[in-house]
C-alpha positions in Angstrom: 36.9 31.5 -42.8 33.4 30.0 -42.6 31.5 30.6 -39.4 31.5 26.9 -38.5 35.3 26.9 -38.1 35.4 30.0 -35.9 35.6 29.8 -32.1 37.5 26.6 -32.1 40.0 25.8 -29.4 43.1 23.6 -30.0 45.4 21.5 -27.9 48.2 19.0 -28.7 49.6 15.9 -27.1 52.2 13.2 -27.8 50.7 9.9 -28.8 52.5 6.6 -29.6 55.6 8.3 -30.9 53.9 11.1 -32.8 51.8 14.1 -31.9 48.1 14.8 -32.2 46.3 18.1 -32.6 42.9 18.2 -31.0 40.3 20.7 -32.0 36.9 21.4 -30.3 34.0 23.7 -30.3 31.6 24.4 -27.5 29.5 21.6 -28.9 32.1 18.8 -29.0 35.4 17.5 -30.3 35.8 18.4 -34.0 39.1 16.7 -34.9 42.0 14.7 -33.8 44.7 14.7 -36.4 48.5 13.9 -36.6 50.6 17.0 -36.9 54.2 18.2 -37.3 55.2 20.2 -34.3 56.3 23.2 -36.3 52.7 23.6 -37.7 51.0 24.1 -34.4 50.8 27.6 -32.7 52.2 28.1 -29.2 50.1 26.4 -26.5 47.7 28.4 -24.5 45.6 27.4 -21.4 43.0 24.9 -22.4 39.5 25.9 -21.3 37.3 23.7 -23.5 35.9 20.8 -21.6 35.7 18.6 -24.7 39.4 18.9 -25.2 40.1 18.0 -21.6 37.8 15.0 -21.8 39.3 13.9 -25.1 42.9 14.0 -23.6 41.7 11.9 -20.7 40.1 9.4 -23.1 43.3 9.2 -25.2 45.5 8.7 -22.1 43.1 6.0 -20.9 43.2 4.4 -24.3 47.0 4.3 -24.1 46.6 2.5 -20.7 44.1 0.0 -22.1 41.4 1.4 -19.9 37.8 2.2 -21.0 36.9 5.9 -20.4 34.0 8.3 -21.1 34.2 9.5 -24.7 33.8 13.2 -25.1 30.9 14.7 -27.1 31.8 14.5 -30.8 30.8 17.2 -33.3 31.1 15.3 -36.5 31.3 17.6 -39.5 30.6 15.9 -42.8 27.9 14.7 -45.2 25.1 12.6 -43.9 26.7 9.5 -45.4 30.1 10.3 -43.9 28.6 10.7 -40.5 26.7 7.4 -40.9 30.0 5.6 -41.7 31.8 7.3 -38.8 29.0 6.2 -36.5 29.1 2.7 -37.8 32.9 2.3 -37.3 32.5 3.2 -33.7 31.0 -0.3 -33.2 34.3 -2.0 -34.2 36.0 -2.9 -30.9 39.6 -2.3 -30.2 41.8 -5.2 -31.4 39.3 -6.2 -34.1 39.2 -5.3 -37.8 36.4 -5.2 -40.4 36.7 -4.9 -44.2 35.3 -1.9 -46.1 32.8 -4.3 -47.7 31.6 -5.8 -44.5 31.2 -2.3 -42.9 29.2 -1.2 -46.0 27.0 -4.4 -45.7 26.5 -3.8 -42.0 25.3 -0.3 -42.8 22.8 -1.7 -45.4 24.8 -0.6 -48.4 26.5 -3.8 -49.6 27.8 -2.3 -52.8 29.2 0.8 -51.2 32.7 -0.4 -50.1 34.5 2.3 -52.0 32.1 5.0 -50.7 32.8 3.8 -47.2 36.5 4.0 -47.9 36.2 7.5 -49.2 34.1 8.5 -46.1 36.7 7.0 -43.8 39.4 8.9 -45.7 37.7 12.1 -44.6 37.4 11.1 -41.0 38.7 14.0 -38.9 38.6 12.2 -35.6 41.5 9.8 -35.8 41.9 7.2 -33.1 38.5 8.0 -31.5 36.5 7.2 -34.6 38.6 4.2 -35.3 38.9 4.1 -39.1 42.3 2.4 -38.6 40.3 -0.8 -37.8 38.9 -1.0 -41.4 41.0 -3.1 -43.8 40.8 -4.5 -47.3 38.8 -7.6 -48.0 41.9 -9.8 -47.8 43.0 -8.2 -44.5 45.6 -5.9 -46.1 46.2 -2.5 -44.6 45.1 0.1 -47.0 44.2 3.8 -46.9 44.8 5.7 -43.7 45.0 9.5 -43.9 47.5 9.5 -41.0 49.7 7.2 -43.0 49.9 3.4 -43.1 52.7 3.3 -40.5 50.3 4.9 -38.0 47.4 2.5 -38.9 49.8 -0.4 -38.4 51.0 1.0 -35.1 47.5 1.6 -33.8 46.4 -1.9 -34.7 49.5 -3.5 -33.2 49.0 -1.4 -30.0 45.4 -2.5 -29.7 46.2 -6.2 -30.3 49.0 -6.1 -27.7 46.8 -4.2 -25.3 43.9 -6.7 -25.8 46.2 -9.7 -25.3 47.7 -8.3 -22.1 44.2 -7.6 -20.7 43.2 -11.2 -21.6 46.3 -12.6 -19.9 45.7 -10.5 -16.8 42.1 -11.7 -16.6 43.2 -15.3 -17.0 45.7 -15.0 -14.1 43.3 -13.4 -11.7 
């Protein structure tokens, strides 16, 4: 095992009908990935502050409330990290095409490279690659599965419309 993957702490949590496995180092959150319960070792006491903050963020997300994002330790190529940083600007309830994201990054012909980088995103939900769609709006390519991408987008649209309705009534 390479040194960069040693000394990681893990935790799990239920999320929108499936489970997430969170992994963090002492520098930040490294991954949030869907998992099958049988694949995860027995739970131990969580000491890593980044895991605790990530779980608070995810629970706030489920309640439609903004919260402090944990420190992220993005592990990838310089281009992948740039794509992941760029997709952080796409707000909940909105979508952007691969081509539009590439153009916004200053690489208008790199739509496929953007898609490939998003396919390697280890920080599901928090780095919202689920908000990137095909040019015509079709749902394509999500490492967690298209059913999860669709569920996340539906959840965000519903959450956003409920927040708007609550503001309108107040």
